[in-house]
C-alpha positions in Angstrom: -23.8 -18.7 15.5 -26.0 -17.9 12.5 -25.2 -19.4 9.2 -24.4 -16.0 7.7 -21.9 -15.1 10.5 -20.4 -18.6 10.3 -19.7 -18.0 6.6 -18.2 -14.6 7.3 -15.7 -16.2 9.7 -15.0 -19.1 7.3 -14.4 -17.0 4.2 -13.1 -13.6 5.7 -11.8 -14.6 9.1 -14.1 -12.1 10.8 -17.8 -11.7 11.7 -17.5 -7.9 11.5 -19.4 -6.7 8.4 -17.7 -3.4 8.4 -14.3 -5.0 8.5 -15.2 -7.1 5.5 -16.4 -4.1 3.6 -13.4 -2.1 4.8 -15.5 0.8 6.0 -16.1 2.5 9.4 -19.2 1.7 11.4 -20.4 5.2 10.7 -20.2 4.7 6.9 -23.0 6.1 4.9 -25.3 4.1 2.6 -23.4 5.5 -0.3 -20.0 4.4 1.1 -21.3 0.9 1.8 -22.7 0.6 -1.7 -19.4 1.7 -3.2 -17.5 -0.8 -1.0 -19.9 -3.6 -2.1 -19.3 -2.8 -5.7 -15.6 -2.9 -5.4 -15.7 -6.2 -3.6 -18.0 -7.7 -6.1 -15.5 -6.9 -8.8 -12.8 -8.8 -6.8 -14.9 -11.9 -6.4 -16.9 -11.9 -9.6 -17.1 -15.6 -10.6 -16.7 -14.8 -14.2 -13.1 -13.5 -13.9 -11.3 -15.8 -11.4 -9.1 -18.8 -12.0 -11.0 -22.0 -12.4 -9.6 -23.3 -9.1 -11.1 -20.3 -7.2 -14.5 -20.2 -9.0 -16.5 -22.0 -6.4 -14.9 -20.1 -3.5 -15.4 -16.7 -5.3 -19.0 -17.6 -6.0 -19.6 -18.2 -2.3 -18.0 -15.0 -1.4 -19.9 -13.1 -4.0 -23.2 -14.5 -2.5 -22.1 -13.6 1.0 -21.3 -10.0 0.1 -24.8 -9.6 -1.2 -26.3 -10.8 2.1 -24.1 -8.4 4.1 -25.1 -5.5 1.9 -28.8 -6.4 2.2 -28.4 -5.8 6.0 -26.2 -2.8 6.0 -28.2 -0.9 3.4 -31.4 -1.3 5.4 -31.7 1.1 8.3 -33.7 -1.2 10.6 -31.7 -4.4 9.9 -28.4 -2.5 10.3 -29.6 -1.2 13.6 -30.3 -4.7 14.9 -26.9 -5.9 13.7 -25.1 -2.8 15.2 -26.7 -3.2 18.6 -26.3 -7.0 19.1 -23.8 -8.1 16.4 -26.2 -10.8 15.4 -28.5 -11.6 12.5 -31.5 -13.8 11.8 -30.8 -15.8 8.7 -34.6 -16.4 8.1 -35.1 -12.6 7.8 -32.0 -11.4 6.1 -30.7 -14.2 3.9 -30.6 -13.3 0.2 -31.5 -16.3 -2.0 -31.4 -14.8 -5.5 -28.0 -13.1 -5.2 -27.7 -12.6 -9.0 -30.9 -10.6 -9.3 -30.0 -8.7 -6.1 -26.7 -7.5 -7.6 -28.3 -6.7 -10.9 -30.9 -4.6 -9.2 -28.2 -2.3 -7.8 -25.5 -2.1 -10.4 -24.9 -2.3 -14.1 -23.5 -5.5 -15.5 -19.8 -6.0 -15.1 -17.7 -6.0 -18.2 -14.2 -7.3 -18.8 -12.9 -3.8 -18.8 -14.4 -3.1 -15.4 -12.6 -6.1 -13.9 -9.3 -5.4 -15.6 -9.3 -1.8 -14.6 -10.0 -2.6 -11.0 -7.4 -5.3 -11.1 -4.8 -2.7 -12.1 -5.9 -0.4 -9.3 -6.0 -3.2 -6.7 -2.6 -4.8 -7.2 0.0 -2.9 -5.3 -2.6 -0.8 -3.4 -3.0 -0.4 0.3 -6.2 -2.4 0.1 -4.4 -5.4 -1.3 -1.7 -5.0 1.4 -4.4 -5.1 4.1 -6.0 -8.2 2.4 -2.6 -9.9 2.4 -2.0 -9.1 6.0 -5.5 -10.3 7.0 -5.1 -13.5 5.1 -1.6 -14.2 6.4 -2.7 -13.7 10.1 -6.0 -15.5 9.6 -4.4 -18.5 7.9 -1.3 -18.5 10.2 0.9 -18.4 7.2 -0.7 -21.0 5.0 0.2 -20.0 1.4 -2.6 -22.1 -0.1 -5.2 -20.2 2.0 -3.6 -16.9 1.3 -3.8 -17.4 -2.5 -7.4 -18.4 -2.1 -8.3 -15.3 0.0 -6.3 -12.6 -1.7 -7.9 -11.6 -5.1 -5.9 -12.0 -8.3 -3.3 -14.2 -6.5 -1.7 -17.3 -8.0 1.5 -19.3 -7.9 3.2 -16.9 -10.2 3.1 -14.0 -7.8 4.1 -15.9 -4.7 7.5 -14.2 -4.5 5.8 -10.8 -4.4 3.5 -12.0 -1.6 6.4 -13.2 0.4 8.3 -9.9 -0.1 5.3 -7.9 1.2 4.8 -10.2 4.2 8.5 -10.1 5.0 8.3 -6.3 5.2 5.4 -6.6 7.6 7.4 -9.0 9.8 10.4 -6.7 9.8 8.2 -3.8 10.8 6.8 -6.0 13.6 3.3 -5.6 12.2 2.7 -9.4 12.2 4.3 -12.5 13.7 6.7 -14.6 11.7 5.3 -18.0 10.7 8.1 -20.4 9.8 5.8 -22.5 7.5 5.3 -19.4 5.3 8.9 -18.5 4.8 10.2 -22.1 4.8 7.3 -23.9 3.1 8.1 -27.5 2.2 9.0 -28.0 -1.5 6.4 -30.7 -1.7 3.6 -28.4 -0.8 4.7 -25.8 -3.3 4.9 -28.4 -6.0 1.4 -29.8 -5.3 -0.1 -26.2 -5.4 1.6 -25.5 -8.7 0.5 -28.9 -10.2 -3.1 -28.2 -9.2 -3.1 -24.8 -10.8 -1.6 -26.3 -14.0 -4.2 -29.0 -14.1 -7.0 -26.5 -13.9 -5.4 -24.4 -16.7 -5.2 -27.5 -18.9 -8.8 -28.3 -18.2 -9.8 -24.8 -19.3 -7.8 -25.1 -22.5 -9.4 -28.5 -23.2 -12.8 -26.7 -22.9 -11.5 -24.1 -25.3 -11.9 -21.4 -22.7 -9.2 -18.8 -22.5 -9.0 -15.2 -21.2 -9.0 -13.9 -24.8 -11.9 -16.1 -25.9 -13.9 -15.0 -22.8 -13.2 -11.3 -23.5 -14.3 -11.6 -27.1 -17.4 -13.4 -26.2 -18.3 -10.8 -23.6 -17.8 -8.1 -26.1 -19.9 -9.8 -28.8 -22.6 -11.3 -26.8 -22.3 -9.8 -23.3 -25.9 -9.9 -22.2 -26.7 -13.4 -23.4 -23.5 -15.0 -22.2 -23.6 -13.4 -18.7 -27.3 -14.4 -18.3 -26.4 -18.0 -19.1 -23.3 -17.9 -16.8 -25.2 -16.5 -13.8 -28.0 -19.0 -14.3 -25.6 -21.9 -14.4 -23.7 -20.7 -11.3 -26.9 -20.0 -9.3 -28.2 -23.4 -10.2 -25.0 -25.0 -9.0 -24.1 -23.0 -6.0 -27.1 -20.8 -5.2 -29.3 -23.3 -3.4 -29.1 -23.0 0.4 -29.9 -26.0 2.6 -33.1 -25.6 4.5 -31.5 -26.9 7.7 -28.8 -25.0 9.4 -25.3 -26.5 9.4 -23.8 -27.2 12.8 -21.2 -24.5 13.5 -17.6 -25.6 13.1 -15.6 -24.7 16.2 -12.4 -23.1 15.2 -9.9 -20.8 16.9 -9.8 -17.1 16.1 -6.7 -15.1 15.5 -6.7 -11.5 16.8 -5.2 -8.9 14.6 -1.9 -7.5 15.8 -2.8 -4.1 17.4 0.5 -2.4 16.9 4.2 -2.9 17.5 5.1 -6.1 19.2 8.0 -8.3 19.8 8.6 -10.5 16.8 7.7 -14.2 17.3 8.4 -17.1 15.0 5.9 -19.9 15.0 5.8 -23.2 13.4 2.6 -24.2 11.5 0.9 -27.5 10.9 1.6 -28.7 7.4 
């Protein structure tokens, strides 16, 4: 498996580019560009919790690579016909410049507006479903995979998944609904440590918003340069693919099953 497809499976639990972008295979270039923009807002490294910054950066980079294939007629045809890609031909290395060449710079207002539209939407519900099935009910992974999620909104996530289970859309994983107290505590402590770390660095949402308004261009340029230097370098040798099991999406109504999960 190519490195790009391996990363798709690792970060989005699927190798289907169209599934990741939430568009049909017949989607137009305009539809794909719109989907790419929406996803880039979700995973923009500048507006996620400190604990998710590295993961969001990797997803942000991956989305650029997918878009670079789907927006090119010849590359898209190769992918559509064989479901494979050649990393040497398709891999985007300068993901920041690639994004900037397509869209205007993201502002705090852009992120906040999209957050308001996303939370409670059908898109969020589908993301929760995909994360729940793909992680087999692992709350840690679900919070990592679903944008704008944290320990605070766990009760809402549980309520949404419970409705899916009751509607027989998904299987019931016991480890999700009866998660050990120790695991919940560890997750909360980790989140609190990261928040304290940000406070010690004098970085808060308000400070960040003010700085973006006052010195948006300079600050974002510096931020992207730092992130690209830290996370943007790809290894010249391909990583050995990690063998992992796949979880098929539930096609429709089914008999409810309750499974235990590895802790």
